[in-house]
Phi, psi and omega in degrees: 000147175297157184302324184292342182232050180291171178301328179289330181276341184301316178301321179294321178299316177297317178296321178299316179294321179294320175297313182299327180303332186265357192282352175230002181303313183294330181283308185286328177294320178293321180297316180295333183258009186301314179295316180295321179296322179290316181294329181277350181091359178290339173226144171272165177305322180292315180291332177295330176289328182287323188305312179293339182272343184299314184306311183293322179295316180291321178301320180297316180292321182295331182289344185295312186241002186297314182297321180294317178295321179296325178295330182270319187260339184103136182297322181297319178294321179292325175297318177299315177300317179298319180292323176298316180294319177301313181299315179299314181298319178294321184293318185289346179288000175292336183280120187279061175234135183307316184290328178290317178298320178295312180298317178299321178294321178297314179298312183298314181288331174297316178296314182289335176295317178301314180295316180304318182291323189268343181301320175301323179289322177297316178298317180297320184286324187256334182228044189301333182271354182224049182300314183301305181299320181290320176298319177301316182297311184284331175293322178297317179294323175303314180296321179296316178296318179296319179296317180299314181295317181296316182286327186266348188300310182293310177300322180293316178296323177295321181295322181269353174080014182203127178294326180288321176294323176299322176296315186293334181298339179287356173288338183294309176296329177294321178296318178300314180298322179297315181295317180296316179298319181298328181277318190276315190302317181297338183263359187286136175283151176254138182246132180302143178274202182293156181290154176235170180297148182306325181296339182252006187299315181295318179295322179298315179299317180294320181295319178296319179298318181295317181292330184271318187227343183090355181265073184274152177270348181246144179302122182303326181296323178295319181295322182294330181283349180297140182303144177289151179299150177301138180096356181299323179297315177296321178299319179295320179295317178296316179300318181299315183289321178291324178293321178302310180296315184298317185278338168293318179295310181294328182275327191236352182303314177300321179292321176300317180293317180297318178295339177273003177097010180271142183293156182299314178300319179291324178297318175296322178295327178298317176295324175299319177297316179305312182287324181293323179299332178298338182294299178290326182295323179298319180299328180277319189282314187301318178300341178295340181289355182285340182222160180297314179298317179299319178301314181298318178299316180298314180299317180291319182300310183291328179292315180297317179298318181295316179298318179297317180296313181294323177296319178296316178295330180283316189268325183209067187298326183265357184285306181226061187298326179294323178294315179299319179297319180295320179292325173301319179299319177296317179298326180287353175290357170300332181294304177297331177297314180287331175298317179297322178294318180298315184300329181256011188280327182269176179280341182202179183297323179296316180289327175298319178296320180293314177300317179301316180297314181294312182298314183287325178295308179295317182298312181289333175301314179287323183292339178303329180297335183294292181300319180293314179295323179297315179295317180294318180293325176297316179292326182287317185263343181080009179202182186252000185300313182296322179297313183293322177296318178297323179292325176300315178299317180297321180293320177298318177296321179300313180297321179297316179296323178300316178296318177298323180297322179297327178294319179295316180297322178296319179294329178288347177080031179295000000 
């Protein structure tokens, strides 16, 4: 085996995949059950609008201090804390009260936000020479978990006789992942990442140490004040637009389908298709981040797929819903593509964590307008046409920003 994937590193890789499997379960399961939760009284119409918007809002807040805490406590410990919080949040949603479901959703998404931000730094610290393949692997598993939850949420809730109890059952795989991470992560070896310029060598070593164990040789406050890499702003803008589209889709796609006359089980299955398509599509898209030309192809590919999907949902939602759902899934591969860029954007694992925190905090702050605005606009207009048209405009802007980002990366000499 290559050095980056030695027998000692294999348990961490397995734990990483198990953690990634849980990072969208709580979001897609709630989306698939949104109508059932409202009809059962577990959510009011007003709180039902909030639930799809909570993930992006919480992600924005979590990004503010996560990198700094990881520099002091270690990324692995912060991932463990995030998984514990995720598990608790999923479990308390068993109680069929609107405020409890809201609080549980906030806790769950807060936990997964911390993990989401730090996984690129963990990959950089432990698998620095194979960022692309490892990012592809865990992004693929994220999509697989999301697809499973979306497709199984309605049948599972029906089987147990309660949508809230059906939601809470997703705490079980999260608990398993938490326990495995708690055992494996402290024993995991760290492998040096890519080389950096000699002037940054000391900072790189300290940053990797901070991201891996918290025992840095450089004052974390000094490292945080270092200027962000060129292009971070564009990266944040691209991240914001892809997150806006992704979380509108994950939050409202089943509702869009139901309003078009599609049954609730089939609507949940459509979201499952969207997430499942991300599995093979991620394997194709993420390697494109290795070159400038590949990046441009990737940015254009996901934008074209998204525009086609949104046009189909706008003009003929019930005609070919499975095709539209699959194209949405291809468009959502902008997420693993941008994750791969984030993981390699800094000079070391510590700077990657910092870039990840800034990009995700700013990105999710703007993306919060998507799910919340979509729900409000739906209630205001009585339909989804205005929402879908706005998303088409957002996707065009996303693709344009992606092309501009490749120019900045090319100038940096990546």
